[in-house]
N, C-alpha and C positions, 0 to 999 in steps of 0.2 A: 866753297859750297859743297855739301855732301850730295850724293845721288838721290836722296829722298827728300830734298828740299826744293821748294818752288823758286823759280826765278823771282827777283825782286819786283818785276813789273806785273806779276800775277798775284791775285789774292785768292785764298781758298774759297771765299764766298762767290767767286766768279763761276764756280763749277756746279753749284747746286748739290743735291744729295747724290753721293756716290754709292753704288750698290755692287759689291764684289760678286762676280759671276752672273750678272743680270741676264746676259744673253747666252750663257753656257749651254743650257738645255736646248735652246733653239738651234744653236750652231751644231751641237752633237746630233740633233735630229735631222738636220738638213745636209750634213756632210757624211762622207764615207771615207774617213782617213784611216789608213793602215800604216803602222810603223814597222818597218823592216828591221830585223836585227842587223848589226853592223856588218857582219861577214856576208850576209845576203845582199845588203845594199851596195857593197863594193862591186858586185857582179853586174848590177843593173844601174846604168847611168841615168835613167830617167823613167817616167811613168809609162811611156810607150813601150819600152823594152820589157817592163814588168807585165803589162797587159798582153803583149805579143807572146811571152813565155806562158802565161796562164791560158791564153786561147789555144796554144799548141798542146798544152797538157789536157785541156778539155776535149780537144779533137782526138787525141790518142785514147783517152778514156772512153769516148763515145764509140770509136771504131772497135776498141777492145770489147765493149759491151755488146755491140752488134754482132761481132764475130763469135763471141761466146754463146749468144742467144740462138744463132743459126746453126751451130755445129753440135 
């Protein structure tokens, strides 16, 4: 049996009308997925490490902005 074939116990009629991408717009709207390039992903083992690094960068940017504005 090829990978695109149904198992014998199933019939195509069991599944009703199939619509490709039916939920794609909803999922795209409700999620915020970012795909890292491979060399960046190697450095960050999980989402927490990415978020921690971005928060640190935001903190540095904010401190730099405040220092520049006051001096």
